[in-house]
N, C-alpha and C positions, 0 to 999 in steps of 0.2 A: 622764790628763794627759800631754800631749806637751811636753817641755822641750827646746828647742834650746840645748845647752850649749857648742857651739863652732861658729863660723861663720868660715870663712877664705875670703877672696876679694880678688884684686887687690892693687895696691900704691899706687894713686893715685886721685884723685877724677875725673879726666877721661879714663880709659881703661876700656873695657868689658873685664872680666877674661876670660881664656881658660878659667878653671876656677873652680869653687866647691866647697867642702867643708862639709858640715853633719854634726854629730854631736849626739846627744842621747839622751834616754830616753823610754820610753813606760811609764806606770804606770797601773794600774787595779785596782779591787777585784774585777772579774769577768773571767775568761778570755775571755769572748765579746767584751768591749769591746776587749781587746788585739787580738783577731783582726780586729775591725772596723777598727781603726786600721791594722793591717798591710795589710789589703785595700785601704784607701784610699790608702796610700802606694804600693803596687804599681800601682794604677791610675794614679797620678800619674807614676810612673817610666815606665810604658808610654806614656803620653801624651807625655812629653818625648822618649822614643826615637822615637816616630812623627813628631815634628817635626824629627828629625835630630840630636838631642843624644846624646852618649855618656854613659851613666849607669852607675855602679857602685854598686848598692844592696846593702847587707849588713844583715841583721837578726839580731841576737844576742839571743834572747829573755830571757835572765837569769831570775831567780826571780820568782815571782808575789808578790802582796801577802800579808803575814802575815795569818793568819786564826786567831785564838785559839779554842781549845776552851773553850766556856762553863763547863763543870764545872771544868776545871783553872784557869781564870782566877778563878773563885769560891773555889777552894781556896787559891790564892795570896793573894787579898784577905783571907780569913778568917785565914790563918796570919800574914800581915803585921800585921794589926790586933792579933791576940793577942800578938804579939811587941813591940807598942808602936810600930809604924810607922804613919804616916798614909797610908792608901790613897786615892789620888786617881784617879778614873776618867779614862781617856785618851780623847781623840777619835780616831776613825779618821784615819790619815794615809797619805800616799803614799810614805813613806820606804822605800827599798829595803833589804831585809834578807835575807841568805842563809838565815837561820833558817826562812824561808817554804818553802824547798825541803824541809827536814826535815818540816815540817807537812803536806806532800803525802803523806808516807809514814806518819806516826804523829801522833796528837793532840798538840798542844803549846800553850803559852801564853808569849808574849813579854811581858816587863814591864820597866819602868825603875825604877831605884832612884836617888834623888837622893843624890849623894855630895858635896854642898856645892860649894864653889868659886864663883868670881866669873863665869866664862865658861861658856857651854853646850858640850856635847859637839860635836865637829867644829870647834871654834874653835881656832886655832893656840895660843891662850893657855890652853886648858882644862887644869886640873890638879885631880884629885880630892883631897879632904881625906883624908889618911891615917887620921884618927880614925873616918871613916865606913866604912872597909873591913872591920874586924873584925865590927861588928854586921851588915853586909851578908852576910858569909860565914856568920854564924850564922843569918840568915834563910834563906839558900839551903839550909843543912842542915835547918832546920825544915820547909821546903817539901818537901824530899826525903823526910823521915820521914813527913810527913802524906800524901804521895802513896803511899808504900809501904804505909802502914797501910790504904789503901783497896783494895789488891789482893786 
């Protein structure tokens, strides 16, 4: 998925701008797809430069998509249900997450815990319900103990 998140150009409707700036993100589930997108962007840059445009193209790869270890994800689901939590399967999504960089080194599983509140995470009005924090901390301790018992 390519998202253009910033587009800056010109200052009025009737003048062709002298410069344009684009920023955004590229996210995919497979590294090969990211490479395909990068290759396509580089071809476009080369084409623009061949037409005489000055282009400053910078690619900052960032972290890949999170890729949960199946066995750890199942351990988390079982532990959560045993502790009285309702486990809701998540659909794959393109959210960027630094945790994915750790997953390139060791198996891991990223999961979300609902902590109440009226607004979703990343909303300026998000606030976790404090009453949900202690049970969540207990769940994390239970997951750690269950994982350690499997070593």
